[in-house]
RODO-2510 file (C-alpha; in nm, 4 decimals, decimal comma):
residues 98
     n   res          X          Y          Z
     1     x     5,0059    -1,2983     1,3718
     2     x     4,7199    -1,2538     1,1208
     3     x     4,7828    -0,9152     0,9545
     4     x     4,7339    -1,0044     0,5823
     5     x     4,3913    -0,8617     0,5539
     6     x     4,4979    -0,5312     0,7092
     7     x     4,7502    -0,4756     0,4264
     8     x     4,5138    -0,4973     0,1327
     9     x     4,3299    -0,2044    -0,0014
    10     x     3,9474    -0,2173    -0,0111
    11     x     3,7978    -0,3179    -0,3437
    12     x     3,5063    -0,0835    -0,4777
    13     x     3,2035    -0,2946    -0,5715
    14     x     2,9453    -0,1438    -0,8097
    15     x     2,6015    -0,2606    -0,7080
    16     x     2,2902    -0,1880    -0,9166
    17     x     2,0365     0,0574    -0,7617
    18     x     1,7292    -0,1499    -0,6613
    19     x     1,3893     0,0257    -0,6154
    20     x     1,2861    -0,0685    -0,2700
    21     x     0,9220    -0,0169    -0,3200
    22     x     0,7372    -0,2550    -0,5499
    23     x     0,4680    -0,1300    -0,7798
    24     x     0,1589    -0,0721    -0,5875
    25     x    -0,1253    -0,3157    -0,6695
    26     x    -0,4654    -0,1684    -0,7288
    27     x    -0,7449    -0,2691    -0,4747
    28     x    -0,9800    -0,5502    -0,5904
    29     x    -1,2536    -0,3862    -0,7994
    30     x    -1,5807    -0,2859    -0,6622
    31     x    -1,8708    -0,5362    -0,7657
    32     x    -2,1820    -0,3475    -0,7845
    33     x    -2,5410    -0,4848    -0,8085
    34     x    -2,8114    -0,3163    -1,0095
    35     x    -3,0455    -0,0907    -0,8171
    36     x    -3,3568     0,0637    -0,9573
    37     x    -3,4992     0,3614    -0,7970
    38     x    -3,8571     0,4545    -0,8111
    39     x    -4,0149     0,7905    -0,7897
    40     x    -4,3569     0,8857    -0,6693
    41     x    -4,5349     1,0991    -0,9113
    42     x    -4,8430     1,3330    -0,8822
    43     x    -5,0523     1,0513    -1,0553
    44     x    -4,9562     0,8106    -0,7731
    45     x    -5,0703     1,0511    -0,5156
    46     x    -5,3949     1,1100    -0,6824
    47     x    -5,4389     0,7219    -0,6802
    48     x    -5,4226     0,7250    -0,2945
    49     x    -5,0599     0,7064    -0,2007
    50     x    -4,9739     0,9061     0,1117
    51     x    -4,6159     0,9909     0,0010
    52     x    -4,5260     1,3410    -0,1384
    53     x    -4,4487     1,3626    -0,5111
    54     x    -4,0797     1,3246    -0,5959
    55     x    -4,0111     1,0696    -0,3130
    56     x    -3,7543     0,8057    -0,4199
    57     x    -3,8537     0,4525    -0,3243
    58     x    -3,6787     0,1218    -0,3096
    59     x    -3,7967    -0,2236    -0,2426
    60     x    -3,6251    -0,4064     0,0434
    61     x    -3,4237    -0,6084    -0,1989
    62     x    -3,3080    -0,2926    -0,3844
    63     x    -3,2350    -0,1268    -0,0560
    64     x    -3,0041    -0,4478     0,0287
    65     x    -2,8332    -0,4007    -0,3042
    66     x    -2,7689    -0,0384    -0,2513
    67     x    -2,6142    -0,1036     0,0872
    68     x    -2,4004    -0,3773    -0,0502
    69     x    -2,2622    -0,1324    -0,3132
    70     x    -2,1914     0,1310    -0,0617
    71     x    -2,0193    -0,1213     0,1606
    72     x    -1,7924    -0,2523    -0,1232
    73     x    -1,7207     0,1029    -0,2237
    74     x    -1,6163     0,1801     0,1317
    75     x    -1,3939    -0,1470     0,1215
    76     x    -1,2232    -0,0355    -0,1953
    77     x    -1,1463     0,2991    -0,0463
    78     x    -1,0183     0,1614     0,2747
    79     x    -0,7842    -0,0928     0,0790
    80     x    -0,6484     0,2018    -0,1256
    81     x    -0,5819     0,4067     0,1930
    82     x    -0,4033     0,1076     0,3575
    83     x    -0,1858     0,0445     0,0684
    84     x    -0,1023     0,4182     0,0331
    85     x     0,0012     0,4420     0,4058
    86     x     0,2041     0,1128     0,3845
    87     x     0,4122     0,2470     0,1018
    88     x     0,4502     0,5866     0,2476
    89     x     0,5955     0,4081     0,5500
    90     x     0,3156     0,5355     0,7961
    91     x     0,2089     0,3491     1,0930
    92     x    -0,1383     0,1869     1,0325
    93     x    -0,2448     0,2653     1,3979
    94     x    -0,1859     0,6252     1,3693
    95     x    -0,5051     0,8416     1,3006
    96     x    -0,5491     0,9890     0,9598
    97     x    -0,5174     1,3718     0,9130
    98     x    -0,8531     1,3645     0,7211
***
């Protein structure tokens, strides 16, 4: 008959408390491209441009850079939201309350 273990008293064990959540790493930084905006002035209209004064202008390349900057900023925000939801224990498939 094996009853030796049942006659011994449990021994308390002190274990260190471990933080279950590792520190949150920041999303990779936003890499922006330079964008130079142009503004149509009254003098430009007098020279024959058909745009209204105060119109903001961009070249196609500048517009592409602006779109890239907005997309990279949106990526950063999405990474931050995903990390927060993960560490809060929220399901990634659940819709956000925002």
